[in-house]
N, C-alpha and C positions, 0 to 999 in steps of 0.2 A: 468576485475575484476568480481568475482562472485557476484551475488545479495545476496548471504548469508552473505557477508561481512557487518558487523554492523547491521544486521537484529536483531531487537528486538523481534518481534512477528508477526506470520502470521496465519491467520484464513481462512481455506478452506471452512467453513461454510457448511460442509456436515453432521451435526448431525440431530438427530430426532427433530421433533417439540418439543418445551418446554425444550430442553436440553440446558446445558451451552455450551458457545462458546470455543471449544478446540483450543489450540495453537499447530500448525502443526510443528513448530521450534523446541523448546526445550521441549514442552510438559508441562513447568512448569508455564505458564502464562494463565491458564484457566480464562475466564471472565464469571461471574455469570450471568444467565438468570434473567431477571425481567419481570413477568406478561406474561410468556410463549410465546416468539417469535415463529413464525410458520416456515415452510419450503415451497419451491416451486422450480421449475426448475431454475437452475442457468447457468452461462456461462461455467463453469467447474463443472460438477456434480450438486449438489443442491445449493441452496442459503438459506439464513434466511430472514424472513419477519418481518417488523414492521407495526404497525397500526396508527402511527402519533400521538398517544395519551398517551401510557404508556409503550410500549414494548421495551426493550433495554438491552444491557449487560454492566456489570461493573466489575471493579477490584479496590480494595482499594488503597488509596494513597500510592505512592511508587516512589522513586528516579529513579527507572528503566525507567519511563516514562517522566523524566524531562532533557531536553537538556542542559539548562543553556546557555553557550556560544558556544555550539557545533551545527553543522547543524542537521536538521530533515527534514524527508519528510514521507509522507504516501500515499498510493494509494488504490483504490477499484474499483470494478465493481459495478454500481448502476443502479437500475431500478425503478425510482420514479413514483408513480402512480398519484400523484397530485403535482403541483407546483403553487406558486402564492397565497397560502393561509397561509403558515407558513414557517419557516425555517427548514431545515432537517439536524440534526447532522449525520455525517458519522463516524468520530473518533475523539476523543478529550480529553484534560484534561485542562480545561479552567474555569476561574472563572469571566469573564467580565473584570477583571483589571489585569489579568496575566494568563500565560499559552499558549496554542495553540489550534487551531481547524481546522478541514477540514469539511466542510458542504456546504450545498445549502442554499443561502439566501431566504428570504420571496418571492422574485421575481422569484427563480428557478435558479438564477445564482450560478455557483461554486466559492467558495472563500476559501483562507487559510488565517488565522490571527495569528500573534505571537505578544505577548504584554509584555511590561516591567512594572516594578513596578511604574513607574512614569505615567502609563497609555498610553504611546505612542504605537502606533499599526503599525506594517508593515502588511498591508491588501491588498491582490490582489483578484479582482473579475473578472470573465469572462464578456465579453461584452454582451452576450445574455444568456438567460435561457436555461437549458438543456430540452430535449424533453422527455415528459411523455412516460410510457409503452414502453420504448426502453432502451436496454443495453448500457451504456456509461462507458467507461474507464476513471477515473479521478485520478488526482495525484496533489499534492501540498506540499510545504514546505517552509522552511526558510534556506537560504544559508549563513552561518556565514562568509564566505570569503568576501561577499559583503554587508551583513546586510539585504538583501531584501527577501521578500516572493515572491512565485511564484506559478503558477498553470499550468497544462496541461491537455488537453482533447483529448482522443484517440490517445495518443502517439504524439500529436503535440509538436512543440518547446515550451519551457518554456516561459511564459509571466511573467514579473517581475514588482512588486511594485516599486515606487520610493522612498518610505520612508525607512530609514535605521535605524536599532537598533542594539546594541552591544550584547545583551543578551535576553533570554526569562526568565521572572521570573516565579519561581516555584509557584504552587498552592497546597493547601492541600486537594483539592477535588479529587474524584476518576478519574480514566481514564474510558472512556466509549466508546462504539461502538453503533450506532444507535440512538445517542442523542448528544446534545451539553450539557456538564457537567452542572448540576445545573439549567437547564432551562427547558422550555416546548417545546423545539425544537427536537421533536421525528422524527426519519425517517419514512416515509410511502411509503412502497413499498419493494424491495428486495436488499439485499447486498450480494456480493460474493467476494472471494479472496481479503481480506483486509490485507495489511501489513503496518509495520511501522519500520523505520530505523532511528538511531541516530549515528551522527558522520561521516556522508558520504552523498554525494548527488549523484543522478543518472545521468548517461550520457545520451544524447538523444537517442543513440542506445538502451540502456537499456529500456528507456520507450517505445520505438517502439517495442522492444522484448516482453515486458510484454503485450502490446495491441495485437500483433500477428494477425493483420489485422481482429480484432474483435472476435477472437477465445480464447484469454486470455491464461494464463499459470497457471498449477498447482504448488503447493510448490516443488514437485519433479523436476521441471524444472528450479528452480532458481539458481542452481549451474552451469547452462550453459546460459550465456546471450547473446548467439548468436555469440560470438567473438571466435577466435582460438588463442591460444598462446601456441606454443610448449613446451617452458620452464615451464610456470606455470601450463598448463593443464596436461602435460604428462611427467613431470620430465626431460624435455630437450631431450627426446628421442622418436622417433615415434614408437619404438618397444613396448611402453607402451599404445598406443592409440588403440581404438576399431578397429576391422577388416574392417568395412566399411569405416573408415577414411584412414587406410593404403592402401587399394585397390584404393581409390580415389587419393591419393597422390603418389602411386607407381604402375604404369600400369603392372609391372612385378611380382605383389605380388603373384598372383596365381601360379607362376612358381617357388617360393621359396620353399625350403625344409621345411616341417612342423615344425621341430625343430627351424627354424629361424623365425616363425611367433609368434606373440604375443599370449600369453594364454588368453588375455582378449577378451571378447565378447561385 
């Protein structure tokens, strides 16, 4: 399954300092900059930076970011410069009594929270804080098939919460990157390759693919999650696959008449 399936928004974070956060997916979900977030070297290209006090990105309340009873998950490469002093919002649409958030806690541990209108929270937190001044690939979400939240660090197996909820209650607050909505939990450090999906959950192989042994993946690589399916990827015929794959799968490829080879490169 392509990682473009049910992708809501993806931020490559390659803009100039002070610019809005551009949506690499549809181009239609730009997040507005607040107080001129900066830039620095990223995992893939450049990254956007937060100061821990007032810099972040936001987009007005929209049902686009509300999962309801559908699964949701998000991921990002993060480079926190401080942990243990305050929480760091990564991406969220959260009000404290409803919504969802992926963040670092005040202790520096990764957590994902999903809340219902009754105030019940499915809340999973990593056992130890993340390391400062180091790039870490983080992911977290809520799986509607089991009702539990989960987290993953550097492509590791998902770790699930034990509390189950049936739906995530909507909030009228904005969706934000680099902050927990409506709080003072601003991210301090660098953010890169931030993605959000609704209505789907990642496989373990997809998380490992995105981590890519620490090298990350750009948006242009999301259509190939590392798996190969002849039917879905190439219309059921190898004649439509790239030359390098045809050569790998057919040792006699170079002996074929040119007209029998694919025109695809």
